[in-house]
C-alpha positions in Angstrom: 180.4 195.7 46.0 178.2 195.6 42.9 175.9 192.7 42.5 177.2 189.5 40.8 176.2 189.1 37.3 175.9 185.7 36.1 176.1 184.7 32.4 174.8 181.5 31.3 175.8 179.8 27.9 174.4 177.1 25.9 176.8 175.0 24.4 176.9 172.3 21.8 177.9 169.0 23.4 180.7 168.2 21.0 182.1 171.8 21.1 185.6 172.4 22.5 186.4 175.9 21.7 183.6 178.1 22.9 184.0 177.5 26.7 187.9 178.1 26.9 187.3 181.2 24.6 184.4 182.6 26.4 186.2 182.3 29.8 189.2 183.9 28.7 187.1 186.9 27.2 185.2 187.3 30.6 188.6 186.9 32.4 189.9 189.8 30.5 187.2 192.0 31.9 189.0 191.6 35.4 185.6 192.0 37.1 185.2 189.3 39.6 181.5 190.1 39.8 181.0 188.7 36.3 181.2 185.0 36.0 180.1 182.6 33.0 178.3 179.3 33.5 177.7 176.6 30.7 175.1 173.8 29.9 175.5 171.5 27.0 172.9 169.8 24.8 173.5 167.1 22.1 175.2 168.3 18.8 177.6 166.3 17.0 177.2 167.4 13.4 176.3 170.2 11.1 174.0 169.0 8.3 170.6 169.6 6.8 169.2 166.0 7.0 166.6 165.2 9.3 168.9 164.1 12.4 171.1 167.2 11.8 168.3 169.7 11.9 166.6 167.7 14.7 169.3 168.5 17.1 168.3 172.2 17.4 164.6 171.6 18.2 163.6 174.2 21.0 162.1 171.5 23.2 165.5 169.6 23.3 167.2 172.6 24.2 165.1 173.9 27.1 166.3 171.0 29.3 169.9 172.5 29.1 168.3 175.9 29.8 166.6 174.7 33.0 170.0 173.6 34.2 171.2 177.2 33.8 168.2 178.5 35.4 169.0 176.3 38.5 172.2 178.4 39.0 170.1 181.7 38.9 172.0 183.0 35.8 171.0 186.5 34.8 170.9 186.0 31.2 171.3 183.1 28.7 173.1 183.0 25.4 172.8 180.4 22.8 176.6 180.2 21.6 175.7 178.5 18.2 174.8 179.6 14.7 172.3 177.3 13.7 169.8 179.8 13.0 172.1 180.8 9.9 170.8 177.8 8.2 167.4 177.2 10.1 166.5 180.8 9.7 166.7 183.7 12.2 163.3 183.2 13.4 164.5 179.9 14.9 166.8 181.9 17.5 163.8 184.3 18.0 161.4 181.4 19.0 164.1 179.9 21.1 164.9 183.3 23.0 161.1 183.7 23.7 160.5 180.1 24.8 163.6 180.6 27.2 162.2 183.7 28.9 158.6 182.2 29.0 160.1 179.1 30.7 162.3 180.8 33.2 161.7 184.3 33.3 165.4 185.0 32.1 166.3 187.2 29.1 168.0 185.4 26.2 170.2 186.3 23.0 172.1 184.1 20.6 175.4 184.6 18.6 173.6 185.1 15.3 171.0 187.6 16.6 174.0 189.4 18.2 176.0 189.3 14.9 173.1 190.7 13.1 172.7 193.5 15.7 176.4 194.1 15.4 176.3 194.3 11.5 173.4 197.0 11.9 175.5 199.0 14.3 178.5 199.0 12.0 176.7 199.6 8.8 177.5 196.2 7.1 175.8 195.3 3.7 178.2 193.1 2.4 179.2 190.5 5.1 182.1 187.9 4.3 181.8 184.5 5.7 184.6 182.0 7.0 183.0 178.8 7.8 183.8 175.0 8.1 180.7 174.0 6.7 179.1 172.0 3.7 178.0 173.4 0.4 174.4 173.2 1.3 174.7 174.5 4.7 176.6 177.6 3.1 173.9 178.0 0.5 171.3 178.3 3.3 173.2 180.9 5.1 173.5 183.0 2.1 169.8 182.6 1.5 168.9 183.6 5.1 171.0 186.8 4.8 169.6 187.9 1.6 166.1 187.5 3.3 167.3 190.6 5.7 168.8 192.5 2.9 172.5 191.6 3.5 175.0 190.1 0.9 176.7 187.1 2.3 177.9 185.5 -1.1 181.6 186.4 -0.5 182.8 183.6 1.5 185.1 180.7 2.2 183.9 177.3 3.6 185.6 174.0 3.9 182.9 171.3 3.3 182.9 169.8 6.8 180.1 168.5 8.8 181.8 166.7 12.1 181.7 169.0 14.8 184.6 167.8 16.6 186.7 168.5 13.8 186.0 172.2 13.4 188.1 172.7 16.6 191.2 171.2 14.9 191.3 173.8 11.9 194.5 175.7 12.5 195.1 179.4 12.7 197.1 179.3 9.3 194.0 178.0 7.6 191.8 180.6 9.0 194.3 183.3 8.2 194.3 182.2 4.6 190.5 182.2 4.4 190.0 185.3 6.2 192.6 187.1 3.9 190.8 185.5 0.7 187.4 186.8 1.8 188.9 190.4 2.6 190.2 190.4 -0.9 186.7 190.0 -2.2 185.8 193.6 -1.0 183.5 193.3 2.1 182.3 195.6 4.9 183.0 193.1 7.6 184.1 189.5 8.0 182.4 186.7 10.3 184.0 183.6 11.5 180.7 181.8 11.7 181.0 178.9 13.8 181.5 178.7 17.5 183.6 175.5 17.3 186.3 177.5 15.5 189.3 178.7 17.7 189.1 182.1 16.1 188.2 184.6 18.6 191.8 185.1 19.9 192.7 185.8 16.3 190.1 188.7 15.5 192.3 191.8 16.6 195.2 190.3 14.3 193.0 190.1 11.5 191.7 193.4 11.9 195.1 194.9 12.0 196.2 193.2 8.9 193.1 193.9 6.7 191.4 197.1 8.0 188.1 195.6 8.4 185.9 194.6 11.4 185.8 190.9 12.2 182.8 189.4 14.1 183.6 186.1 15.6 180.2 184.2 16.9 181.6 183.2 20.2 182.5 186.9 20.8 179.1 188.1 19.5 176.9 186.4 22.1 179.2 187.7 24.8 179.1 191.3 23.5 175.3 191.3 23.5 175.0 189.9 26.9 177.3 192.3 28.4 175.6 195.3 26.5 172.4 194.1 28.1 173.8 194.8 31.6 175.8 197.9 30.2 179.0 196.6 31.3 182.1 198.7 30.5 183.7 196.5 27.7 187.0 198.8 27.3 189.1 196.2 28.9 188.0 193.8 25.8 189.3 196.1 23.2 192.2 193.6 22.4 189.7 190.9 21.5 188.3 193.0 18.6 186.5 196.3 17.3 183.3 194.8 18.3 183.9 195.3 22.0 184.3 199.2 21.4 180.7 199.6 20.6 178.3 199.6 23.6 
């Protein structure tokens, strides 16, 4: 019997989508030695005001990190997209702080997404998000900073995190279709409280471009770290065909 691998996931407190989706993806591996464990920290809205930005201060997240460390997880992943508007260095600092505090390696949804884009050779990345105009502008700027065009996008102008989970597949289908029509190399559903990961393979089949969901990206990167065979996850999207 191989050594158990425990994946630790940091979760926004108001998120109701990523836990069931993450659990479903891991269950599809059909490997009882790989388990997933969650820890929450307070996040209720996505905005660029002081209270919205303050939710993601590294020091506040480390309390949730310690709870995962208590479970002796083998890797910690931040399943969230905050560095899209805070700047990617925010996730880099968070990962460094997690490892310094616990000795446990760490990754994030966004750092993993950026890694996937490099592997797939993506230069124009289309975005589907629920976010407000100013948050979307910040995301476009962040990606411009790494030489990637993120201007082709659709967003819904929402800020309440619990509301994101109520966005239906029909709405997401339409948004993905509109972004693909703008001619992009790939699309990302960029919010871990969207119920989108289960729809990725359908979109890829319909539109012929890779779709990177941010619930999936962090899982993919964590499994890659341990060189886990991800072939059982092919029905969750093209991402899982790249080791």
